[in-house]
C-alpha positions as CSV (number, residue, x, y, z in Angstrom):
1,X,0.0,0.0,0.0
2,X,1.2,3.5,-0.7
3,X,0.6,4.4,3.0
4,X,-0.7,2.7,6.2
5,X,-3.2,5.4,6.8
6,X,-6.5,4.8,5.1
7,X,-8.7,7.8,4.6
8,X,-11.2,6.4,2.0
9,X,-12.7,3.1,1.3
10,X,-15.0,1.7,-1.5
11,X,-15.8,-1.6,-3.2
12,X,-16.7,-1.8,-6.9
13,X,-19.0,-4.4,-8.5
14,X,-16.0,-6.4,-9.7
15,X,-15.2,-7.2,-6.1
16,X,-12.1,-5.0,-5.7
17,X,-11.7,-3.1,-2.5
18,X,-10.2,0.4,-3.1
19,X,-8.3,2.2,-0.4
20,X,-7.5,5.9,-0.5
21,X,-4.4,7.1,1.4
22,X,-2.6,10.4,1.9
23,X,-0.1,9.1,-0.8
24,X,-2.3,7.6,-3.4
25,X,-4.7,4.8,-4.1
26,X,-4.5,1.0,-3.7
27,X,-6.7,-1.8,-5.0
28,X,-7.1,-5.0,-3.0
29,X,-8.3,-8.3,-4.6
30,X,-8.5,-10.3,-1.4
31,X,-4.9,-11.4,-1.6
32,X,-2.6,-8.6,-2.9
33,X,-2.5,-4.9,-3.0
34,X,-1.9,-3.0,-6.2
35,X,-0.7,0.7,-5.9
36,X,-1.9,3.4,-8.3
37,X,0.1,6.6,-8.3
38,X,-2.1,9.7,-8.3
39,X,0.0,11.1,-11.2
40,X,-1.6,8.5,-13.4
41,X,-4.8,10.5,-13.3
42,X,-4.2,13.9,-11.8
43,X,-1.4,16.5,-11.9
44,X,0.4,17.7,-8.8
45,X,-0.1,19.1,-6.2
46,X,-3.1,16.7,-5.8
47,X,-1.8,13.4,-4.6
48,X,-3.7,12.0,-1.6
49,X,-7.2,10.4,-1.8
50,X,-9.2,11.7,1.1
51,X,-12.8,10.5,0.4
52,X,-14.2,8.0,-2.0
53,X,-17.6,7.0,-3.4
54,X,-18.7,4.2,-5.6
55,X,-21.1,5.8,-8.1
56,X,-24.3,4.3,-9.3
57,X,-22.8,3.4,-12.6
58,X,-20.0,1.6,-10.8
59,X,-17.6,4.6,-11.4
60,X,-15.2,5.3,-8.5
61,X,-15.1,8.9,-7.4
62,X,-12.1,10.2,-5.5
63,X,-11.9,13.5,-3.5
64,X,-8.3,14.6,-3.4
65,X,-6.3,16.4,-0.8
66,X,-6.1,19.7,-2.8
67,X,-9.8,19.8,-3.7
68,X,-9.7,18.0,-7.0
69,X,-12.1,15.3,-8.0
70,X,-11.4,12.2,-10.1
71,X,-13.8,9.8,-11.8
72,X,-12.4,6.4,-12.6
73,X,-14.5,4.0,-14.7
74,X,-12.8,0.9,-16.2
75,X,-9.7,2.2,-17.9
76,X,-11.1,5.7,-18.3
77,X,-10.4,8.6,-15.9
78,X,-11.6,12.1,-15.8
79,X,-10.2,14.8,-13.6
80,X,-12.1,17.9,-12.3
81,X,-10.1,20.8,-10.8
82,X,-11.3,24.0,-12.5
83,X,-13.5,26.0,-10.3
84,X,-13.1,23.7,-7.3
85,X,-11.7,25.1,-4.0
86,X,-8.2,24.2,-3.0
87,X,-9.3,22.7,0.3
88,X,-9.7,19.2,1.7
89,X,-12.9,17.5,0.9
90,X,-14.7,15.6,3.6
91,X,-17.6,14.0,1.7
92,X,-19.0,12.9,-1.6
93,X,-22.6,12.0,-2.5
94,X,-24.6,11.4,-5.6
95,X,-28.2,12.6,-6.0
96,X,-31.1,10.9,-7.7
97,X,-30.2,12.5,-11.1
98,X,-26.6,11.3,-10.8
99,X,-25.0,14.6,-10.0
100,X,-22.0,14.5,-7.7
101,X,-22.0,16.7,-4.6
102,X,-18.7,17.5,-2.8
103,X,-18.5,18.7,0.8
104,X,-15.4,20.6,1.8
105,X,-13.9,21.3,5.2
106,X,-14.8,24.8,6.4
């Protein structure tokens, strides 16, 4: 694992358990951990995964330590940083229409 401190946790339909840490993201298959560097899907200074949410379409949403949000779905990723505050998120939720809501500290 990229770090022993787990700040986010989610399980996807394929059975993987995803763990967010201050240093990145790890996937656990029940036997081994596979690390994913945050630079694979977001530019610095974002690096730590603080909160996570499995979306209703089985996408994995990540709230990052500098306020960015990432959507991972299969091999595709999409990063959102423009217009978002540069503060630590503390919650993610999806509404009935599928819109993502992000709560930030403060």
